[in-house]
C-alpha positions in Angstrom: 35.7 -44.0 -18.5 36.0 -45.8 -15.1 36.7 -44.6 -11.6 40.4 -45.2 -11.8 40.7 -43.0 -14.8 38.7 -40.2 -13.1 41.1 -40.4 -10.1 44.1 -40.3 -12.4 42.7 -37.3 -14.2 42.0 -35.5 -10.9 45.6 -36.3 -9.7 47.1 -34.9 -12.9 44.8 -31.8 -12.9 44.1 -30.7 -9.3 43.1 -27.1 -10.3 40.5 -28.3 -12.8 39.2 -30.8 -10.3 38.9 -28.2 -7.6 37.2 -25.8 -10.0 34.7 -28.5 -11.0 33.9 -29.3 -7.3 33.6 -25.6 -6.5 31.2 -24.9 -9.4 29.1 -27.9 -8.5 28.8 -26.8 -4.9 27.9 -23.3 -6.0 25.2 -24.5 -8.3 23.7 -26.7 -5.6 23.7 -23.9 -3.0 22.1 -21.5 -5.5 19.4 -23.9 -6.4 18.6 -24.8 -2.8 18.4 -21.1 -1.8 16.1 -20.5 -4.8 13.8 -23.3 -3.6 13.5 -21.9 0.0 13.3 -18.2 -0.7 9.5 -18.1 -0.3 8.6 -16.2 -3.5 8.0 -17.3 -7.1 9.8 -16.2 -10.2 7.5 -15.5 -13.2 8.3 -15.6 -16.8 6.8 -12.8 -18.9 4.1 -15.1 -20.3 3.1 -16.1 -16.8 2.9 -12.5 -15.7 0.7 -11.7 -18.7 -1.7 -14.5 -17.8 -1.8 -13.4 -14.1 -2.6 -9.8 -15.1 -5.3 -11.0 -17.6 -6.9 -13.1 -14.8 -7.2 -9.9 -12.8 -6.4 -8.9 -9.3 -2.6 -8.9 -9.6 -0.8 -5.8 -8.3 2.3 -5.1 -10.4 4.8 -2.8 -8.7 7.7 -1.5 -10.7 10.7 -0.6 -8.5 12.6 1.1 -11.3 13.8 4.7 -11.0 11.3 7.3 -12.2 13.2 8.1 -15.3 13.5 4.4 -16.3 9.8 3.9 -15.5 8.9 6.8 -17.9 11.1 5.3 -20.6 9.0 2.2 -20.6 7.0 0.1 -18.1 4.5 -2.7 -18.1 0.9 -1.5 -18.6 -0.9 -1.3 -15.3 2.2 -1.3 -13.2 2.7 1.3 -10.5 6.0 3.0 -9.9 7.5 3.1 -6.4 11.0 3.8 -5.4 12.7 0.8 -3.6 13.6 3.0 -0.6 10.0 4.0 -0.1 8.5 0.5 -0.7 7.7 -2.0 2.0 4.9 -4.2 3.4 3.2 -1.0 4.8 3.1 0.8 1.5 -0.4 2.0 0.4 -0.3 -0.1 -2.8 0.1 -3.4 -1.0 -0.9 -2.7 2.7 -4.3 -4.4 2.3 -3.3 -7.0 -0.2 -1.8 -9.8 1.9 -3.9 -12.4 0.0 -3.7 -10.8 -3.4 -1.0 -11.6 -6.0 1.8 -9.0 -5.8 4.3 -9.0 -8.6 7.5 -7.0 -8.3 9.4 -5.8 -11.3 12.7 -3.8 -11.7 15.4 -3.5 -14.3 17.9 -6.0 -12.9 16.0 -8.2 -10.4 18.0 -7.0 -7.3 15.5 -4.5 -6.0 12.5 -6.8 -6.6 14.0 -9.8 -4.9 14.9 -7.7 -1.8 11.3 -6.3 -1.7 9.9 -9.8 -2.2 11.7 -11.1 0.8 10.4 -8.2 2.9 6.8 -8.9 1.8 7.1 -12.6 2.5 8.5 -11.9 5.9 5.5 -9.6 6.6 3.1 -12.4 5.8 2.1 -11.8 2.2 1.0 -15.0 0.6 1.3 -14.6 -3.2 4.6 -12.7 -3.9 6.3 -13.0 -7.2 9.1 -11.3 -9.2 9.4 -11.0 -12.9 12.3 -13.3 -13.8 14.8 -11.2 -15.7 13.0 -7.9 -15.1 12.1 -5.5 -17.9 14.8 -6.8 -20.2 13.1 -10.2 -20.2 9.8 -8.6 -20.9 11.3 -6.8 -23.9 13.0 -9.9 -25.1 9.7 -11.7 -25.1 8.6 -8.9 -27.4 5.8 -7.7 -25.1 4.8 -4.0 -25.2 6.0 -1.3 -22.8 4.1 1.9 -22.1 6.0 5.2 -22.1 5.4 8.1 -19.7 3.7 8.2 -16.4 0.6 6.0 -15.8 
């Protein structure tokens, strides 16, 4: 396929061509935003390694009922509305690894941005949240800590 054939295809299929350009731009913008967001996404295996190395603070931002149904061992439950850089779990941990976990990823990303803005150095989120942890066949603890 050469350049002339591509132009002819684009001329015959303007909607498909515009969709391709739109999707390409969306992917590029998403990836650039991910690179500059300031916090790291961890896979479940990476979180396990970080927890085993010690010193990681794992904060679960799920609702209390979801937390009781199943959470990562050693994680602490905090409601997203009550969590921030000044929360007692992380207030003195600006140099320690802080990992944020939730069910969907939305609450943990919002909290991670706030922590990075407040000067926390090692902020991460569990990529895919608790469903990713379960998909990796890692155990969850039921009930309160």
